[in-house]
All heavy atoms as an XYZ file, in Angstrom:
848
protein
N     123.649    118.359    133.120
C     122.222    117.967    132.985
C     122.213    116.655    132.271
O     122.853    116.422    131.243
C     121.508    119.049    132.144
C     120.108    118.739    131.908
S     119.339    120.188    131.071
C     117.721    120.117    131.709
N     121.348    115.802    132.823
C     121.264    114.411    132.285
C     120.302    114.369    131.056
O     119.288    115.009    131.098
C     120.668    113.525    133.384
C     120.562    112.086    133.017
C     119.997    111.270    134.154
O     120.313    111.551    135.300
O     119.206    110.370    133.911
N     120.704    113.630    129.990
C     119.868    113.552    128.846
C     118.858    112.440    129.057
O     119.147    111.377    129.419
C     120.753    113.170    127.611
C     120.036    113.168    126.280
C     121.004    112.930    125.198
C     120.242    112.993    123.863
N     121.112    112.777    122.744
N     117.564    112.846    128.845
C     116.454    111.906    129.070
C     116.236    111.034    127.832
O     116.273    111.557    126.724
C     115.172    112.656    129.482
C     115.384    113.512    130.667
C     114.143    113.451    131.516
C     114.428    114.356    132.719
N     113.939    113.861    133.906
N     115.902    109.786    128.035
C     115.637    108.904    126.957
C     114.223    109.170    126.398
O     113.315    109.496    127.176
C     115.760    107.453    127.399
C     115.685    106.460    126.328
C     116.010    105.053    126.740
O     115.969    104.790    127.972
N     116.325    104.169    125.860
N     114.049    109.052    125.090
C     112.758    109.297    124.496
C     112.441    108.216    123.486
O     113.345    107.484    123.064
C     112.668    110.682    123.826
O     113.603    110.760    122.817
N     111.170    108.098    123.099
C     110.784    107.142    122.110
C     109.995    107.838    121.065
O     109.085    108.611    121.343
C     109.863    106.018    122.812
C     110.669    105.249    123.842
C     109.310    105.103    121.702
C     109.824    104.273    124.602
N     110.364    107.556    119.825
C     109.646    108.080    118.643
C     109.423    106.896    117.730
O     110.260    106.607    116.866
C     110.481    109.197    117.957
C     109.770    109.803    116.736
O     108.709    109.342    116.381
N     110.405    110.817    116.218
N     108.255    106.251    117.873
C     107.994    105.022    117.156
C     106.541    104.988    116.678
O     105.637    105.352    117.434
C     108.276    103.782    118.046
C     108.093    102.504    117.396
C     108.499    101.299    118.266
N     108.175    101.518    119.646
C     108.897    101.059    120.631
N     110.016    100.443    120.451
N     108.532    101.256    121.916
N     106.401    104.618    115.391
C     105.076    104.529    114.831
C     104.881    103.174    114.141
O     105.849    102.711    113.528
C     104.904    105.629    113.702
C     103.552    105.507    113.036
C     105.063    107.003    114.312
N     103.730    102.593    114.322
C     103.393    101.357    113.580
C     102.000    101.513    112.966
O     101.047    101.854    113.679
C     103.335    100.137    114.559
C     102.953     98.845    113.913
C     102.945     97.657    114.850
O     103.138     97.842    116.050
O     102.776     96.527    114.352
N     101.938    101.322    111.674
C     100.695    101.520    110.907
C     100.455    100.380    109.948
O     101.368     99.816    109.402
C     100.720    102.847    110.089
C     100.798    104.142    110.902
C     100.989    105.307    109.959
C      99.579    104.335    111.763
N      99.185    100.105    109.723
C      98.781     99.167    108.670
C      97.651     99.839    107.955
O      96.592    100.242    108.565
C      98.370     97.856    109.251
C      98.008     96.793    108.220
C      97.843     95.426    108.861
O      98.636     95.009    109.648
N      96.765     94.770    108.459
N      97.758     99.908    106.638
C      96.699    100.605    105.830
C      96.860    100.358    104.410
O      97.542     99.479    103.965
N      96.230    101.255    103.619
C      96.213    101.142    102.179
C      96.894    102.350    101.570
O      96.664    103.487    101.951
C      94.760    101.008    101.671
C      94.733    100.997    100.122
C      94.068     99.833    102.241
N      97.804    102.113    100.562
C      98.543    103.127     99.936
C      97.646    103.969     98.994
O      96.851    103.447     98.284
C      99.723    102.538     99.120
C     100.451    103.603     98.338
C     100.665    101.742    100.030
N      97.828    105.300     99.059
C      97.123    106.216     98.169
C      98.086    106.670     97.065
O      98.592    105.827     96.267
N      98.415    107.939     97.076
C      99.319    108.457     96.011
C     100.751    108.016     96.264
O     101.160    107.789     97.446
C      99.286    110.007     95.981
O      99.669    110.498     97.279
C      97.878    110.538     95.622
N     101.441    107.864     95.187
C     102.863    107.371     95.235
C     103.707    108.213     94.312
O     103.372    108.485     93.178
C     102.967    105.874     94.789
C     104.406    105.413     94.801
C     102.106    105.000     95.604
N     104.838    108.747     94.857
C     105.832    109.461     94.074
C     107.212    108.885     94.345
O     107.692    108.957     95.426
C     105.824    110.956     94.432
C     104.615    111.685     93.978
C     104.703    113.162     94.239
N     105.215    113.375     95.595
C     105.787    114.483     96.045
N     105.952    115.506     95.242
N     106.220    114.594     97.280
N     107.829    108.346     93.269
C     109.176    107.842     93.342
C     110.204    108.914     93.032
O     109.879    109.831     92.282
C     109.385    106.691     92.327
C     108.555    105.478     92.636
S     109.389    104.432     93.841
C     108.406    102.951     93.685
N     111.389    108.759     93.549
C     112.424    109.701     93.253
C     113.786    109.054     93.490
O     113.886    107.917     93.983
N     114.864    109.744     93.141
C     116.221    109.298     93.347
C     117.018    110.348     94.032
O     116.843    111.592     93.772
C     116.869    108.940     91.969
C     116.257    107.730     91.359
C     117.077    107.256     90.118
O     118.247    107.580     90.007
O     116.484    106.571     89.256
N     117.869    109.902     94.936
C     118.740    110.845     95.628
C     120.107    110.148     95.659
O     120.233    108.983     96.111
C     118.250    111.203     97.002
C     119.127    112.212     97.662
C     118.076    109.998     97.874
C     118.513    112.835     98.866
N     121.167    110.810     95.189
C     122.456    110.165     95.128
C     122.345    108.949     94.240
O     121.872    109.008     93.081
N     122.735    107.758     94.720
C     122.603    106.560     93.962
C     121.534    105.606     94.536
O     121.585    104.370     94.309
C     123.973    105.783     93.881
C     124.480    105.469     95.272
O     123.936    105.878     96.250
N     125.577    104.727     95.286
N     120.598    106.163     95.225
C     119.510    105.377     95.811
C     118.133    105.907     95.483
O     117.986    107.069     95.010
N     117.101    105.100     95.635
C     115.768    105.509     95.353
C     115.013    105.714     96.661
O     115.323    105.164     97.703
C     115.036    104.421     94.577
C     115.555    104.211     93.155
C     114.746    103.305     92.337
N     114.116    102.207     93.062
C     113.019    101.528     92.636
N     112.398    101.899     91.527
N     112.569    100.502     93.302
N     113.959    106.525     96.588
C     113.089    106.768     97.677
C     111.686    106.857     97.116
O     111.434    107.060     95.909
C     113.448    108.049     98.483
C     113.154    109.327     97.770
C     111.893    109.968     97.835
C     114.129    109.916     96.940
C     111.653    111.126     97.195
C     113.877    111.087     96.250
C     112.659    111.716     96.369
O     112.428    112.865     95.713
N     110.671    106.702     98.007
C     109.268    106.876     97.633
C     108.585    107.660     98.739
O     108.774    107.453     99.897
C     108.602    105.539     97.377
C     108.546    104.652     98.592
C     107.184    105.678     96.813
N     107.768    108.633     98.263
C     106.839    109.361     99.184
C     105.470    108.851     98.839
O     105.072    108.761     97.674
C     106.934    110.857     98.936
C     108.200    111.501     99.452
C     108.066    113.007     99.292
N     109.282    113.611     99.750
C     109.619    113.924    101.036
N     108.750    113.603    101.981
N     110.752    114.465    101.313
N     104.692    108.473     99.867
C     103.365    107.938     99.580
C     102.425    108.305    100.761
O     102.885    108.591    101.840
C     103.422    106.398     99.365
C     103.918    105.585    100.535
C     102.997    105.004    101.433
C     105.255    105.426    100.735
C     103.492    104.232    102.456
C     105.708    104.661    101.805
C     104.819    104.041    102.679
N     101.174    108.290    100.414
C     100.184    108.539    101.487
C      99.627    107.146    101.841
O      99.566    106.236    101.074
C      99.069    109.481    100.979
O      98.427    108.902     99.829
N      99.245    107.034    103.127
C      98.693    105.791    103.688
C      97.393    106.093    104.438
O      97.391    106.991    105.292
C      99.756    105.195    104.603
C      99.344    103.801    105.158
C      99.478    102.763    104.010
C     100.266    103.439    106.291
N      96.377    105.388    104.095
C      95.068    105.557    104.740
C      94.883    104.516    105.809
O      95.083    103.337    105.580
C      93.950    105.478    103.687
N      94.520    104.971    107.006
C      94.169    104.036    108.106
C      92.741    104.390    108.503
O      92.342    105.501    108.448
C      95.099    104.141    109.288
O      95.086    105.487    109.801
C      96.553    103.740    108.910
N      92.019    103.335    108.944
C      90.633    103.517    109.345
C      90.457    103.239    110.798
O      91.124    102.343    111.371
C      89.694    102.595    108.529
C      89.651    103.006    107.071
O      89.706    104.138    106.713
N      89.504    101.996    106.206
N      89.505    103.926    111.412
C      89.083    103.712    112.784
C      87.563    103.576    112.716
O      86.886    104.521    112.348
C      89.494    104.858    113.669
C      88.980    104.748    115.088
N      89.390    103.807    115.934
C      88.033    105.519    115.754
C      88.754    103.929    117.103
N      87.933    104.957    116.960
N      87.046    102.419    113.099
C      85.612    102.182    113.107
C      85.013    102.229    114.539
O      85.619    101.724    115.453
C      85.311    100.856    112.433
N      83.900    102.852    114.616
C      83.221    102.936    115.930
C      81.721    103.165    115.680
O      81.263    103.388    114.527
C      83.814    104.009    116.835
C      83.696    105.391    116.297
C      82.595    106.202    116.673
C      84.605    105.928    115.448
C      82.460    107.519    116.232
C      84.476    107.272    114.947
C      83.402    108.048    115.321
O      83.279    109.293    114.829
N      80.943    103.118    116.740
C      79.512    103.371    116.642
C      79.177    104.562    117.559
O      79.733    104.718    118.593
C      78.694    102.226    117.158
C      78.785    100.998    116.174
C      77.808     99.890    116.644
N      77.921     98.761    115.720
C      77.226     98.643    114.595
N      76.402     99.599    114.232
N      77.390     97.608    113.780
N      78.251    105.404    117.100
C      77.801    106.557    117.858
C      76.871    106.027    118.959
O      76.480    104.866    119.040
C      77.044    107.564    116.960
O      75.921    106.947    116.379
C      77.987    108.105    115.883
N      76.438    106.929    119.860
C      75.567    106.548    120.947
C      74.260    105.922    120.468
O      73.705    105.043    121.124
C      75.288    107.739    121.813
C      76.444    108.196    122.665
C      76.140    109.363    123.536
O      74.916    109.679    123.673
O      77.089    109.936    124.117
N      73.792    106.362    119.293
C      72.549    105.740    118.779
C      72.770    104.496    117.940
O      71.847    103.950    117.341
C      71.730    106.799    117.977
C      72.398    107.238    116.696
O      73.542    106.799    116.407
O      71.808    108.017    115.976
N      74.002    104.002    117.858
C      74.339    102.759    117.204
C      74.724    102.872    115.699
O      74.970    101.886    115.036
N      74.761    104.127    115.217
C      75.182    104.319    113.805
C      76.646    104.044    113.620
O      77.493    104.557    114.366
C      74.917    105.777    113.404
O      73.566    106.133    113.681
C      75.231    106.041    111.939
N      76.972    103.145    112.679
C      78.440    102.889    112.443
C      79.119    104.039    111.787
O      78.524    104.652    110.881
C      78.417    101.649    111.539
C      77.054    101.625    110.914
C      76.123    102.345    111.841
N      80.356    104.327    112.137
C      81.110    105.421    111.536
C      82.536    104.852    111.250
O      83.095    104.155    112.135
C      81.238    106.595    112.547
C      82.152    107.696    111.984
C      79.881    107.110    112.881
N      83.013    105.161    110.072
C      84.414    104.863    109.744
C      85.155    106.158    109.547
O      84.810    106.946    108.659
C      84.551    103.906    108.498
C      83.832    102.564    108.783
C      85.968    103.717    108.085
C      83.763    101.655    107.571
N      86.178    106.403    110.317
C      86.973    107.607    110.255
C      88.324    107.254    109.565
O      89.074    106.408    110.096
C      87.173    108.101    111.684
C      87.951    109.382    111.800
C      88.127    109.738    113.294
O      87.103    110.168    113.890
O      89.267    109.527    113.793
N      88.620    107.891    108.436
C      89.853    107.642    107.718
C      90.860    108.726    107.993
O      90.484    109.912    107.910
C      89.556    107.535    106.234
O      88.656    106.501    106.005
C      90.854    107.257    105.446
N      92.093    108.371    108.290
C      93.168    109.301    108.472
C      94.228    109.012    107.419
O      94.634    107.878    107.190
C      93.774    109.158    109.870
O      92.762    109.329    110.879
C      94.855    110.137    110.103
N      94.676    110.115    106.775
C      95.777    109.989    105.764
C      97.108    110.392    106.412
O      97.184    111.431    107.027
C      95.450    110.832    104.573
C      94.340    110.258    103.760
C      93.019    110.541    103.866
C      94.507    109.277    102.753
N      92.313    109.826    102.909
C      93.209    109.008    102.247
C      95.561    108.536    102.189
C      92.970    108.097    101.198
C      95.365    107.645    101.158
C      94.093    107.423    100.682
N      98.133    109.596    106.195
C      99.453    109.827    106.722
C     100.457    109.984    105.560
O     100.367    109.281    104.554
C      99.933    108.636    107.566
C      98.954    108.214    108.592
N      98.849    108.713    109.846
C      97.941    107.276    108.494
C      97.876    108.129    110.525
N      97.313    107.232    109.712
N     101.377    110.953    105.695
C     102.469    111.090    104.722
C     103.642    110.234    105.185
O     104.064    110.279    106.296
C     102.920    112.574    104.663
C     101.835    113.475    104.119
C     102.323    114.918    104.131
C     101.248    115.846    103.564
N     101.737    117.176    103.383
N     104.148    109.442    104.227
C     105.223    108.521    104.506
C     106.356    108.701    103.554
O     106.197    109.087    102.398
C     104.713    107.091    104.440
S     103.304    106.701    105.542
N     107.592    108.388    103.993
C     108.811    108.451    103.246
C     109.644    107.262    103.475
O     109.939    106.941    104.678
C     109.610    109.691    103.613
C     111.010    109.853    103.038
C     110.917    110.008    101.498
C     111.658    111.055    103.645
N     109.964    106.488    102.416
C     110.809    105.255    102.590
C     111.974    105.338    101.673
O     111.823    105.731    100.472
C     109.963    104.032    102.263
N     113.130    104.908    102.099
C     114.343    104.877    101.305
C     114.679    103.436    101.011
O     114.632    102.577    101.904
C     115.494    105.494    102.043
C     115.342    106.948    102.290
C     114.811    107.408    103.460
C     115.670    107.885    101.292
C     114.651    108.717    103.737
C     115.514    109.235    101.572
C     115.035    109.684    102.739
N     114.976    103.100     99.683
C     115.318    101.770     99.300
C     116.538    101.293    100.077
O     117.520    102.072    100.164
C     115.507    101.670     97.814
C     115.550    100.246     97.336
C     115.297    100.150     95.832
O     116.108    100.825     95.097
O     114.397     99.514     95.428
N     116.580    100.124    100.567
C     117.727     99.626    101.324
C     117.612     99.886    102.790
O     118.040     99.048    103.618
N     117.078    101.005    103.220
C     116.946    101.323    104.601
C     115.655    100.730    105.202
O     115.520    100.630    106.400
C     116.996    102.787    104.856
C     118.363    103.388    104.488
C     118.508    104.776    104.982
C     119.910    105.236    104.716
N     120.157    106.577    105.205
N     114.660    100.439    104.340
C     113.417     99.884    104.919
C     113.329     98.404    104.707
O     112.312     97.781    104.939
C     112.164    100.528    104.239
S     112.020    100.198    102.502
N     114.492     97.809    104.292
C     114.585     96.331    104.266
C     113.941     95.689    103.037
O     113.744     94.433    103.086
N     113.615     96.424    102.026
C     112.983     95.768    100.836
C     113.046     96.743     99.662
O     113.423     97.873     99.785
C     111.535     95.454    101.124
C     110.647     96.677    101.414
C     109.167     96.392    101.332
N     108.841     96.085     99.935
C     108.289     94.950     99.542
N     108.051     94.007    100.375
N     108.031     94.728     98.284
N     112.725     96.175     98.494
C     112.565     97.025     97.261
C     111.329     97.847     97.438
O     110.362     97.473     98.072
C     112.481     96.079     96.063
O     112.053     96.759     94.920
N     111.303     98.950     96.729
C     110.210     99.876     96.800
C     109.169     99.596     95.693
O     108.158    100.280     95.619
C     110.664    101.320     96.659
C     111.649    101.772     97.752
C     112.136    103.219     97.438
C     111.031    101.657     99.103
N     109.388     98.609     94.805
C     108.569     98.359     93.691
C     107.097     97.922     94.083
O     106.185     98.145     93.373
C     109.152     97.311     92.776
C     110.401     97.828     92.145
O     110.536     99.034     91.905
O     111.307     97.010     91.863
N     106.929     97.330     95.257
C     105.619     96.852     95.669
C     104.716     97.970     96.260
O     103.542     97.700     96.530
N     105.267     99.158     96.369
C     104.455    100.239     96.892
C     103.726    100.929     95.779
O     104.228    101.811     95.134
C     105.345    101.276     97.683
C     106.131    100.573     98.771
C     104.480    102.388     98.275
C     107.153    101.429     99.418
N     102.507    100.443     95.524
C     101.642    100.964     94.498
C     100.275    101.360     95.085
O      99.898    100.848     96.121
C     101.487     99.947     93.307
C     102.801     99.687     92.652
C     100.866     98.695     93.896
N      99.582    102.258     94.379
C      98.287    102.690     94.820
C      97.391    101.457     95.082
O      97.291    100.593     94.210
C      97.626    103.619     93.832
C      96.321    104.217     94.338
C      95.829    105.290     93.360
C      94.565    105.870     93.897
N      94.203    107.071     93.177
N      96.726    101.406     96.199
C      95.798    100.302     96.507
C      96.427     99.133     97.323
O      95.698     98.283     97.784
N      97.818     99.124     97.410
C      98.447     98.036     98.105
C      98.257     98.187     99.596
O      98.269     99.300    100.170
C      99.935     98.034     97.807
N      98.039     97.059    100.249
C      97.943     97.037    101.727
C      99.396     96.854    102.283
O     100.106     95.999    101.829
C      97.074     95.888    102.194
N      99.793     97.703    103.219
C     101.120     97.689    103.781
C     101.073     97.781    105.316
O     100.138     98.291    105.887
C     102.042     98.732    103.221
C     102.243     98.617    101.716
C     101.585    100.157    103.618
N     102.094     97.249    105.923
C     102.378     97.349    107.390
C     103.717     97.919    107.554
O     104.694     97.439    106.951
C     102.300     95.947    107.989
C     102.353     95.941    109.488
N     101.946     94.949    110.266
C     102.889     96.825    110.368
C     102.116     95.177    111.550
N     102.736     96.362    111.608
N     103.852     98.965    108.310
C     105.152     99.642    108.466
C     105.452    100.008    109.871
O     104.545    100.180    110.703
C     105.270    100.863    107.512
C     104.299    102.052    107.754
C     104.763    102.972    108.845
C     104.122    102.843    106.466
N     106.721    100.193    110.119
C     107.295    100.748    111.381
C     108.143    101.904    110.975
O     108.826    101.854    109.975
C     108.136     99.708    112.159
C     107.362     98.584    112.696
N     107.148     97.415    111.933
C     106.717     98.412    113.880
C     106.471     96.582    112.681
N     106.200     97.148    113.854
N     108.156    102.936    111.773
C     108.965    104.080    111.497
C     108.975    105.076    112.614
O     108.675    104.732    113.805
N     109.289    106.315    112.304
C     109.394    107.395    113.302
C     108.719    108.635    112.662
O     108.635    108.810    111.470
C     110.828    107.700    113.689
C     111.645    108.258    112.595
C     113.095    108.542    113.040
N     113.915    109.024    111.968
C     114.006    110.245    111.600
N     113.379    111.241    112.219
N     114.783    110.596    110.549
N     108.256    109.557    113.595
C     107.707    110.798    113.115
C     108.788    111.797    112.890
O     109.752    111.858    113.662
C     106.727    111.347    114.175
C     105.453    110.605    114.372
C     104.686    111.215    115.562
C     104.607    110.470    113.163
N     108.649    112.589    111.809
C     109.582    113.682    111.549
C     108.748    114.913    111.225
O     107.897    114.899    110.364
C     110.534    113.353    110.405
C     111.482    114.512    110.146
C     112.554    114.107    109.163
N     111.991    114.001    107.792
C     112.741    113.701    106.735
N     114.008    113.432    106.878
N     112.176    113.592    105.525
N     109.004    116.037    111.925
C     108.289    117.269    111.697
C     109.198    118.250    110.949
O     110.390    118.304    111.193
C     107.876    117.928    113.028
S     106.892    116.874    114.036
N     108.625    118.944    109.977
C     109.433    119.946    109.244
C     108.575    121.172    108.992
O     107.342    121.123    108.989
C     109.905    119.356    107.952
O     108.829    118.893    107.156
N     109.275    122.298    108.812
C     108.592    123.536    108.468
C     109.156    124.076    107.170
O     110.336    123.888    106.832
C     108.907    124.581    109.575
C     108.182    124.228    110.832
C     108.167    125.461    111.760
N     107.330    125.152    112.884
C     107.692    125.302    114.105
N     108.864    125.821    114.397
N     106.874    125.011    115.082
N     108.310    124.768    106.397
C     108.742    125.330    105.117
C     107.837    126.496    104.793
O     106.830    126.717    105.443
C     108.702    124.297    104.000
C     107.325    123.780    103.721
C     106.554    124.318    102.702
C     106.766    122.705    104.459
C     105.247    123.828    102.418
C     105.491    122.234    104.214
C     104.722    122.815    103.181
O     103.483    122.328    102.904
N     108.247    127.332    103.815
C     107.497    128.446    103.330
C     106.922    128.092    101.994
O     107.677    127.671    101.099
C     108.346    129.725    103.286
C     107.540    130.890    102.694
C     108.896    130.041    104.627
N     105.616    128.180    101.814
C     104.985    127.761    100.566
C     105.103    128.889     99.467
O     105.701    129.954     99.712
C     103.538    127.368    100.699
C     102.610    128.488    101.097
O     103.004    129.663    101.016
O     101.445    128.191    101.465
N     104.591    128.650     98.324
C     104.699    129.550     97.172
C     104.032    130.914     97.462
O     104.456    131.948     96.884
C     104.158    128.934     95.916
C     104.578    129.651     94.665
C     102.620    128.831     95.964
C     104.400    128.918     93.399
N     103.044    130.965     98.324
C     102.395    132.224     98.726
C     103.047    132.862     99.952
O     102.449    133.785    100.522
C     100.911    131.936     98.992
C     100.158    131.447     97.792
O     100.509    131.909     96.666
O      99.289    130.587     97.903
N     104.250    132.391    100.311
C     105.019    132.893    101.426
C     104.391    132.721    102.792
O     104.556    133.474    103.713
C     105.309    134.412    101.175
C     106.612    134.821    101.830
O     107.540    133.975    101.933
N     106.764    136.085    102.195
N     103.588    131.639    102.907
C     102.990    131.246    104.202
C     103.846    130.168    104.830
O     104.308    129.224    104.134
C     101.547    130.722    103.975
C     100.643    131.742    103.394
O     100.641    132.867    103.865
N      99.863    131.368    102.404
N     104.138    130.282    106.112
C     104.864    129.260    106.801
C     103.929    128.073    107.086
O     102.857    128.161    107.568
C     105.440    129.753    108.113
C     106.410    128.773    108.739
C     107.135    129.359    109.907
O     107.582    130.499    109.802
O     107.224    128.663    110.934
N     104.402    126.873    106.702
C     103.675    125.636    106.863
C     104.516    124.653    107.677
O     105.705    124.753    107.780
C     103.387    125.002    105.499
C     102.662    125.914    104.571
C     101.209    125.693    104.648
N     100.517    126.461    103.714
C      99.226    126.682    103.723
N      98.504    126.166    104.694
N      98.632    127.404    102.815
N     103.777    123.713    108.193
C     104.490    122.596    108.929
C     103.820    121.328    108.524
O     102.651    121.281    108.126
C     104.456    122.745    110.440
O     103.165    122.775    110.889
N     104.598    120.233    108.524
C     104.037    118.935    108.197
C     104.741    117.845    109.020
O     105.839    117.996    109.458
C     104.153    118.631    106.712
C     105.468    118.135    106.228
C     105.475    117.750    104.743
O     104.473    118.013    104.038
O     106.478    117.191    104.313
N     103.986    116.780    109.248
C     104.456    115.635    109.944
C     104.455    114.495    108.975
O     103.457    114.221    108.329
C     103.608    115.324    111.191
C     104.119    114.033    111.895
C     103.578    116.490    112.168
N     105.601    113.794    108.879
C     105.645    112.600    108.013
C     106.278    111.436    108.796
O     106.943    111.668    109.796
C     106.399    112.843    106.700
C     107.878    113.082    106.846
C     108.552    113.440    105.568
O     107.944    113.254    104.475
O     109.682    113.936    105.586
N     106.041    110.270    108.295
C     106.575    109.037    108.905
C     107.796    108.594    108.056
O     107.590    108.361    106.882
C     105.533    107.983    108.986
C     104.427    108.417    109.901
C     106.147    106.639    109.453
C     103.054    107.900    109.587
N     108.942    108.554    108.637
C     110.122    108.013    107.962
C     110.135    106.506    108.225
O     110.221    106.098    109.386
C     111.405    108.689    108.504
C     112.578    108.085    107.817
C     111.323    110.179    108.256
N     109.999    105.711    107.222
C     109.796    104.288    107.333
C     111.126    103.571    107.650
O     112.098    103.769    106.951
C     109.167    103.722    106.058
C     109.009    102.190    106.150
C     107.809    104.403    105.790
N     111.062    102.678    108.652
C     112.210    101.848    108.957
C     112.056    100.434    108.407
O     112.973     99.890    107.856
C     112.385    101.761    110.456
C     113.641    101.062    110.919
C     113.800    101.134    112.425
C     115.060    100.407    112.858
N     115.267    100.450    114.242
N     110.874     99.859    108.569
C     110.595     98.558    108.012
C     109.242     98.610    107.271
O     108.325     99.291    107.756
C     110.562     97.397    109.042
O     109.500     97.676    109.952
C     111.887     97.314    109.753
N     109.098     97.841    106.221
C     107.916     97.911    105.421
C     107.585     96.491    104.869
O     108.496     95.838    104.384
C     108.120     98.839    104.259
C     107.029     99.005    103.231
C     105.841     99.714    103.869
C     107.491     99.734    102.008
N     106.379     96.110    105.013
C     105.889     94.863    104.481
C     104.667     95.056    103.637
O     103.713     95.670    104.115
C     105.615     93.882    105.643
C     105.040     92.513    105.254
C     104.635     91.658    106.394
O     104.699     92.141    107.580
O     104.291     90.511    106.145
N     104.656     94.572    102.400
C     103.507     94.642    101.549
C     102.673     93.368    101.860
O     103.205     92.266    101.761
C     103.878     94.730    100.025
C     102.614     94.691     99.207
C     104.716     95.984     99.775
N     101.438     93.579    102.170
C     100.554     92.432    102.600
C      99.860     91.821    101.418
O      99.702     92.386    100.399
C      99.514     92.936    103.669
C     100.141     93.568    104.852
C      99.052     94.137    105.730
C     100.999     92.589    105.652
């Protein structure tokens, strides 16, 4: 059976929300939320701004920069890939989440 080629690529530009720094081995990582907006008008002309929050994960050295510029309110542009995971929460409910593993990051 032939293996089919696939693409898992995300590009986002938005504003950083919550930020949590951590260390793994001898490197640092940061988990942060990123807000992106989509603006449109309804049929009657009313403007609407729809905000989507994304969970992101960046590793220092792998995203091509220091993680110090990732602070709440910072505007960033990133490229990465989607990663889905499942876990059991404290109430024993099975949960799933999608996060973006950052490959390149630019603070604007």
